[in-house]
C-alpha positions in Angstrom: -3.1 4.1 -24.2 -6.1 2.0 -23.1 -3.9 -0.5 -21.3 -2.1 2.4 -19.4 -5.5 3.8 -18.3 -6.5 0.3 -17.1 -3.3 0.0 -15.0 -3.6 3.5 -13.5 -7.3 2.9 -12.6 -6.5 -0.5 -11.1 -3.7 1.0 -9.0 -6.1 3.7 -7.8 -8.7 1.1 -6.8 -6.0 -0.9 -5.0 -4.9 2.1 -3.0 -8.5 2.8 -1.9 -8.3 -0.6 -0.2 -4.8 0.2 1.3 -6.0 0.5 4.9 -7.6 -2.9 4.8 -4.4 -4.4 3.3 -2.2 -2.7 5.9 -4.3 -4.2 8.7 -3.5 -7.7 7.5 -0.9 -10.0 9.1 2.7 -8.7 8.9 3.8 -10.4 5.7 5.0 -8.7 2.6 4.4 -8.4 -0.3 0.6 -8.3 -0.2 -1.6 -9.1 -3.2 -5.1 -7.7 -3.7 -7.5 -9.4 -6.0 -9.2 -6.9 -8.3 -12.0 -7.0 -10.9 -9.5 -7.3 -13.6 -6.2 -8.9 -12.4 -4.2 -8.5 -9.2 -2.2 -5.7 -7.5 0.8 -6.5 -5.5 2.0 -4.0 -2.9 5.6 -4.3 -1.7 6.8 -3.2 1.7 6.1 0.4 2.5 9.0 2.8 3.0 8.3 5.7 5.4 10.0 8.9 4.1 9.0 11.3 6.9 6.7 12.1 9.8 5.5 15.5 10.6 3.1 16.0 13.4 0.2 13.5 12.7 1.1 13.0 9.1 3.4 10.4 7.6 4.7 10.4 4.0 5.5 7.0 2.5 6.1 5.2 -0.8 5.6 1.7 -2.1 6.5 -0.4 -5.2 3.4 -1.8 -7.0 3.0 -4.6 -9.6 -0.2 -5.1 -11.6 -1.0 -8.4 -13.5 -4.0 -8.7 -15.8 -3.9 -12.5 -15.3 -1.8 -15.0 -13.3 0.4 -15.8 -16.3 0.7 -12.1 -17.5 3.9 -10.1 -17.2 3.7 -7.7 -14.3 3.5 -3.9 -14.9 5.6 -2.3 -12.2 5.2 1.2 -10.8 5.6 3.2 -7.6 3.3 5.3 -5.5 3.9 8.2 -3.1 1.4 8.7 -0.3 0.6 10.6 2.8 -1.7 9.7 5.6 -2.8 11.0 9.0 -1.9 8.8 12.0 -3.2 8.6 15.5 -0.7 7.2 18.0 -1.8 6.2 21.5 1.3 7.6 23.2 0.2 6.5 26.7 -0.1 2.9 25.6 3.2 3.1 23.6 5.1 4.5 26.7 3.6 1.8 28.9 4.6 -1.0 26.5 8.1 0.4 26.3 8.4 0.5 30.1 7.3 -3.2 30.4 
């Protein structure tokens, strides 16, 4: 049970850093170093968008050490988005 709690807490901490991870260069998967191991986040899959909210999911893998077997999981998330529609329309017209 202690191992499961460690993995869950590690996943939570990785997701707190998710905005920083998403701002990185467009290469997937992305690996985050953590206090105890690493968390790999696989490409996000957008499920829906409603108004200014998107719902998405991602596969996750936690490793306690570089040679440890990964523990796989999935996360479902929602986030508010702010889209500059004027800039988007201008870019599409160019």
